[in-house]
N, C-alpha and C positions, 0 to 999 in steps of 0.2 A: 504494500500500500504506500502510495506517495504521500509523505508528510506535508507537502506544500499544496496538495490538492484542495480546492475550495470545497467547503462543506455546504450542503443544502440547508437553507434556513427552514426551521420548522415553524410554519405559520399556525398560530393558535387563534382561531376565530373568537369573536366576542361570545360570551356565554349566552346561549339562547334560553329563553324562558320556556319551560316545558308545558305549563298549564296557565290558564287565565287566573286561577287562584294564586299561583306563585307570582304572576305579574302584579296583581293587586297588592300582595304582601310587599313586594319590592317597592312599588310606588308609595305605599303608606310609610314604609321605613325611610325612603328618601325624603319625603315631605317632612317627617318628624326630625330627621337629621338637619335639614336646611332650617327648620324652625329653631332648633337648638343653636345652630350657628348664628342666627339672627339675634337671639337672646344673648349669646356670648358677646357679640359685637356691641350690643346695647350696654351691657354691663361694663365692657371694656372702655367704651366712650365715657361712661360715668366715673371711670377711674377705679373700679372695683377689681380686685385680683381674681375673683371667681370667674370673670370673663375669660381669662386665659385657660382656666380649667375646662370651662364649657366648650371653648373653641377646640382644645386638644381632644377632648372626649368625643365630640360629635364629628370632628374630622376623621378620627379613627373609625367610628361606626360607619361613616359614609364610605370610607375606603374598603371596609370589610364587605359592604353590600355589593361592590363590583369586583371583588376578587373571587377566584376559584376556590372551592373548599380545600383543594390540595395545597393551596398557597400557605395556609396557616396550620396544617396538620403537623403534629409532633412525630 
């Protein structure tokens, strides 16, 4: 095998939603995460430290919504 041969890139398509119920769950979770981010920014503008905590937590939850389950398996 040639060590300088170019490897083919494995394209991973976007996670498709398998059922309408799962799509509704995803949309509700995204709306709740965005709402939490808005509250985080409001508290941050008021100068409260809890704003940073809310932004960090809801950003993490939002990223988890769009990640594959194998991304965070141990």
